[in-house]
N, C-alpha and C positions, 0 to 999 in steps of 0.2 A: 399666582395661575401662570405667567407666563414661562417661569423657572422650573416649574413641576412639568408643564406640556414640552419644554424643551428637554429635559432629562428622559422624560417619558419616550421621547422620539428617537433621542440619540439611542438608548437603551434596546428600543425596537430596531432600528437600524442596525447595530451592532450584534444584536441575536440573530439576524436574518443573515448577516454577512458570516456569521459561524456557522451557519448552517451549510454554507455551500463547501464542498469538498474539492481537493485536487484531483486531478487526472488517474483514473487506477492504473497501479503499478502492474506492466507487464512482468510476471516471473521468470517467463524466457529469456528476455531481454535486459533488464535491468542489470544494471552493476549492483555490487555490495551497499556503496553507497546511498542509492536509490531505495533496495529494499529496505533499509533501516527506517524508510518512512512508515513502514507499516506497523501496526501496535504489536508489541511482543518481540519483535525484531530486533535484537541488538546487533553490532558489528560482528560478533561471534557467528550468530545464527545468520546473517547475511551471509557470511563467506561460507558457510556449510550450505547454503541454498546454493550459491555459487559452483561449488565445488560438487554438489550432487548432479546439480544439473550438466557439468562437463563429463561426469562419469557415465551418467544413465542417459543422457540426452535430454529433450524437452519435456516439462511437462505437461499433462494432457489437460489440467484443471487446477483449480483451486485444492481439490481435496488431495491431491498428490503431494503436495508439501508436507503433508503430515508423515510422507515417508523418510524425509530429511530428520537426522537424530536432532531432538531438542525442540522438535516442533510438533505440536499435539492438536489432538482436535480444535482446544480451545480458542487456540492463535489462529488455524483455519478460519474459525465461524465468526472470531472477531474482525477478520478480514476481509470474509468471503466477498464483499460486496465494492470494496477497493481492489480486486485482485483481477487481472486477465492472463490468458496464456495463450499468445499468437502461436502460429504454424511458423511464423517467419518474422525475421527481426529484420527492418531495414537499416541501415546505416547511412548517415547523412554524407554527401558528397560535397568536397570543397570546389 
């Protein structure tokens, strides 16, 4: 009984911990390495996002990602809750 209770408790705690997500990725500030944390975004697509942003300016929101070659509505929807698009990016001071 103790063994099954312990296993059950560990599974419950593990599943609860798995539900927690990391902080949203700011598509206007994130570098390519950070962007790869999004579902369906590998190194090439992350670089395309950074290049698009450099050429066209900041994204107004998640839907604007669909303007980047190789990124469609499915990828946007898969990441919608994990994306932010701030107006300004702060850089840490030393």
